C-alpha positions in Angstrom: 39.8 12.5 -32.1 37.3 9.8 -31.4 33.6 9.9 -31.1 32.6 11.1 -27.7 30.2 8.6 -25.9 27.5 9.6 -23.4 26.4 7.6 -20.3 23.1 8.6 -19.0 22.2 7.6 -15.5 19.7 8.4 -12.7 20.4 9.7 -9.2 21.4 6.1 -8.2 23.9 6.2 -10.8 22.0 3.4 -12.6 21.2 3.2 -16.5 18.1 1.0 -16.5 15.4 -0.8 -14.7 15.6 1.3 -11.8 12.8 1.8 -9.2 12.2 5.3 -7.8 9.6 7.1 -5.7 10.9 10.5 -5.2 10.8 13.3 -7.6 12.0 15.2 -9.6 14.6 12.5 -10.5 18.2 13.8 -11.4 19.4 12.3 -14.6 23.4 12.7 -15.3 25.0 12.7 -18.7 28.6 11.7 -18.3 30.6 12.2 -22.0 33.8 10.6 -22.5 35.5 13.9 -23.4 34.9 17.6 -23.5 31.8 18.5 -25.5 30.4 21.5 -27.1 26.7 22.6 -27.6 25.2 20.1 -25.6 21.7 21.5 -24.4 18.5 20.6 -23.1 16.9 20.4 -26.5 19.2 17.6 -27.4 17.4 15.3 -24.7 14.5 13.4 -25.3 12.2 12.9 -22.1 9.2 11.2 -21.2 8.2 13.5 -18.5 8.7 17.1 -17.7 12.6 18.3 -17.7 13.7 21.4 -15.6 17.0 22.8 -14.4 19.5 21.6 -17.1 22.8 22.0 -15.6 26.4 21.9 -17.0 28.5 20.6 -14.0 31.8 20.7 -16.1 32.9 20.1 -19.8 31.9 16.8 -20.0 29.0 16.3 -17.5 25.5 17.6 -17.5 22.4 17.0 -15.3 18.7 17.6 -15.8 15.6 17.1 -13.3 12.7 15.2 -14.7 9.3 15.4 -13.0 7.4 12.3 -13.9 3.9 13.0 -15.5 2.6 9.7 -14.5 3.5 6.3 -12.8 5.4 3.9 -14.9 8.5 4.0 -17.1 10.4 7.2 -17.5 12.7 7.3 -20.4 15.8 9.9 -21.0 17.8 9.6 -24.2 20.3 11.5 -26.0 20.3 11.8 -29.5 23.3 10.5 -31.8 23.9 13.9 -33.2 24.0 15.9 -30.0 26.9 18.2 -28.7 27.7 18.8 -32.5 30.1 16.2 -32.9 28.3 13.0 -33.5 28.5 11.4 -30.0 27.3 7.9 -29.4 23.9 8.7 -27.5 22.5 6.6 -24.5 19.2 6.1 -22.8 18.5 5.5 -19.3 15.1 4.2 -17.8 13.5 4.8 -14.5 9.9 3.2 -13.4 8.4 5.9 -11.3 6.1 4.6 -8.4 4.7 7.0 -6.2 2.0 5.0 -4.5 2.3 4.0 -0.8 1.6 0.4 0.1 -1.6 0.0 2.0 -2.4 -2.5 4.9 -5.3 -4.3 6.0 -5.3 -5.8 9.8 -7.3 -8.8 10.6 -9.3 -9.7 12.7 -11.2 -6.4 13.1 -14.1 -5.2 15.1 -14.2 -8.8 16.7 -15.8 -9.8 20.3 -13.9 -12.7 21.7 -13.3 -14.3 25.2 -9.8 -15.6 23.9 -6.9 -13.6 25.5 -4.5 -14.5 22.9 -5.1 -13.7 19.3 -3.0 -13.9 16.1 -3.5 -10.8 13.9 -2.5 -10.8 10.2 -1.0 -7.8 8.5 -1.8 -8.0 4.6 -0.2 -5.4 2.6 -1.1 -4.3 -1.2 2.3 -5.3 -2.3 5.5 -6.7 -1.2 7.3 -4.8 1.4 10.7 -4.9 3.3 12.1 -4.6 6.7 8.8 -4.8 8.6 9.0 -6.0 12.1 7.2 -6.2 15.2 8.8 -2.7 16.2 6.5 -1.3 13.2 3.4 -2.0 15.3 1.9 -0.8 18.6 -0.8 -2.5 20.8 -3.1 -0.6 23.1 -4.2 -3.1 26.2 -2.1 -6.0 25.1 1.4 -7.2 24.8 3.2 -8.5 21.6 4.2 -12.1 21.1 5.6 -14.0 18.1 6.1 -12.1 15.1 6.2 -13.9 11.8 6.9 -13.0 7.9 4.7 -15.4 6.2 5.7 -13.9 2.4 6.4 -10.7 1.0 3.2 -9.0 1.5 1.8 -10.8 4.5 2.9 -10.8 8.1 1.5 -12.2 11.7 1.8 -10.9 15.1 0.5 -12.8 18.4 -1.1 -10.4 20.7 -2.2 -10.9 24.4 -4.8 -9.3 26.0 -4.1 -7.4 29.4 -7.6 -6.8 30.3 -11.1 -6.8 29.5 -12.1 -3.9 27.0 -10.8 -3.0 23.5 -7.5 -4.3 22.4 -6.2 -2.1 19.5 -3.4 -3.2 16.9 -1.9 -0.2 15.0 0.5 -0.5 12.0 2.5 2.6 11.9 3.1 4.8 8.9 6.5 4.2 7.1 7.2 0.8 8.9 7.8 -0.9 5.8 8.7 0.2 2.3 8.1 -1.1 -1.1 10.7 -1.8 -3.8 10.4 1.8 -4.9 11.0 3.1 -1.4 7.4 4.2 -0.6 6.7 4.1 3.2 3.3 2.0 4.1 0.2 3.9 4.9 -1.1 3.4 8.7 -3.5 0.6 9.4 -5.5 -0.3 12.5 -7.6 -3.1 14.0 -9.5 -3.0 17.4 -10.9 -6.2 18.9 -13.0 -6.4 22.1 -11.9 -8.9 24.8 -14.2 -10.3 27.3 -12.5 -12.9 29.6 -14.8 -12.7 32.6 -17.0 -15.8 33.0 -20.6 -14.6 33.9 -21.2 -14.7 37.7 -23.9 -17.0 39.0 -25.8 -16.8 42.3 -27.8 -19.5 44.0 -30.2 -19.1 46.8 -32.6 -21.5 48.5 -36.3 -20.9 47.8 -38.5 -21.3 51.1 -41.0 -24.1 50.8 -44.8 -22.4 50.2 -46.9 -23.2 53.6 -50.3 -24.4 53.2 -53.0 -22.0 53.1 -55.6 -22.9 56.2 -59.1 -21.5 55.9 -61.0 -20.2 59.0 -63.4 -23.1 58.6 -60.7 -25.6 59.0 -59.8 -24.1 62.3 -61.5 -26.2 65.2 
């Protein structure tokens, strides 16, 4: 009988360099043949392991709850299962932080009906479109992806007053799958020119004193 080999993968069936935002993370240990006496104690984890399960005679799973953001490592010792299997290691980078977004301009008074707003995310995001933003007292125009974390949207004011642009929650996702937090930027549009009223001033009549009357 040959030496059994173990392949350790995460919930996406990937062994290394996987980004993950959900937890707990399920790791699977797939042996090349039937093994005996493989237990949770044979697994080394950076994090907290729970719910160790024997799926069948050559496959096992364990759920890992990250203790902090960063690299989560799960490995199998070379002497596990009582038959000197060749061990394996899987690494997952846990990222549970949602991207934030800052929208500019913000709290600005303007007489210009068409303004270009900029969405600046705290990290690179994906799948962000104009449909992921709403406008109050305005209409959406050209939407542009400047780069991975910067987008612009042209907004046309409808009437004088507050024009509010909102970035909806979870409109974009980072590489780990975290949806973005909400963002908002109001501006005040005043496109009405001041009214000017002109009127004629009657000439002043001279004052006649009684002594001047004859």
